[in-house]
Phi, psi and omega in degrees: 000135181293148181282142173266129183247143178202174174230159190299329183273007184296327183296333178264320186297314185299306181298323178296319179296317179300314182296319182297317180287333174297314180294315178299319175297320178294321178297316178297321177296323178296316180296319175301320180296317179294322176297322178296324179297320182286318186270343182055044175295318173250105185303133177242122190266341185213155177303325178298312179295332178297318179293318178300315181297316178297316180299316181295319182291321178297315179297315181297317179294321176297317179296314179298317178297323177300314181289326175295319178295323178300309182296316182295317180296319178297319179297316181294321178300313179296320183292312181293321178298336179276356183298326178300318177297318181297317180297322183285330188265350185235145177281175180299320178294323177292322175296325177297318180296320178298317181295318179298318178300323177295316179298320178298315177300319177295323176295316176300317179298322179298319178294316178298325185294337177297325175276321183296323183294345179274355177291131186301142171068296189267356184305317182296323183281339177287343181298326184296306178296329177299314178296318181296311185294312182297316181296319181292314186296313182291324177292323178295316176300316180296324178293319182290326185249020184301314182299316181294319178299317182292323177296320177298330179275002178085014180264125178280126181244126175285135181309129182283152180257120176290149177154214185125174180305133181097349180280162180229139176254126181262135174259173184295326183293324178291323180288321178293320180300315172085345183292344179294336177298315180291326178294319178295315180298329178284353178083016182271355179251116174255172180077184181269157175253128181253124176241107179295150179299325181291336173292318176298320178297322177298316179297322179295320178297322177293319179294334177270005184294153176283344178281120182304320183294316177295322181298320177294320181294320178297319179293322174303315181297317179294325175295322180291330176298315178298320180295319176298318179296321178291324183285319189249350175061235185289354178281352175259122183242125173266114182254140178272001181301129180217165181230103185294337181281353178244140180254334183274135180298320180298319179295322178292320179297318179296320182288320180290330175293321178292324182290331183257000183058037184253162172264155178260130172260122185208167166239006181282115183299315184292316177299323178301316180294313182294321179297321178292324178295322181270011176061032174265124178303135181222139178244110182265118183298328179293322177293325174297319179296329178296333187272353180237167183294136178294136180289345180236127183243151176305138182098341179283155177254129183232161178251128185217142173266123182276119188263330184205171177282152179270176180290321182271163182295135179074003181271145170237153185235134174223183185219145170284173178300330180273007175093359179294131182283134176240121177262115184253120175290142182062030181254003184298325183275001184248020181301128179098349182256154174262121186233162171267135181224149180261125181290128177258327178198158179233123179255115182243129178217166177303339180273353178143184183240141177228133180250134176250134182215168174233141183302132179286142183264000000 
């Protein structure tokens, strides 16, 4: 769900802005009424009708100004409420480029106002939206192209990390697991999702593995990245940020989470432990699964493809769609076949879930 942004003074700012534009609209309506008296665009036959005409024009101008102020105030509230995101996502140099872009827009608006102010009656009032539109557009363009502008000026810019409070960093284990997709669809994930490029590269290496089982898991992870992008749109950010001084992916994830004030979403038991030691917020999908009802209960019959032999004699091993391991008694001779099995027990721990079953006769 998209975040709603606001600032603390909006409860006072919005009604004041509406009232101010109501007054400005009324003044504009009064001036139009005086102009009508001189030009007689709308003929007035008596002093009484003259007063009624002035009152109606003042009222119409006030109502129009009220709605213009309403729209403008709402836009400003959203703009100011988004400043926290802008500050979190941009470096000091990029903010300087945005400020210069704003000044350029105001300069363009000042030139345009020389012609706009000559428009009869409403010209003076049109200057306000001209300045707002020009300033906003040039600042927006500068924000979107800040890195490229700085590179053209010869300034080396380190790739910025999208994020901020409420954001989540996904590791490869959470993407392969796939249950995070259902959590997102249920609306339990707020903020943006950050997927580092080195995590995608790790998934690609797994997808290119010679081991068929690993290859399937890697491809599942890449498919889930696409599903997240379709589900959340612009709230999913692929960042190029990397740390050449670190070789371990887990260490990079911890640093990027600290830099963005984000939490890590994972199913990796060891990463979960290290993150808690380093005081990095972590959301373990397996711990979430512990808090909800298991989708498979003892006594249920499930269909599973046995992929390999188990550790113990006569055991076969298969997996559910979410990667959960199923140990099937008397399944050793059924490797490669899809069989029906009756669940005997479900073992759930912070390191994952394991299902024990026996082949149905």
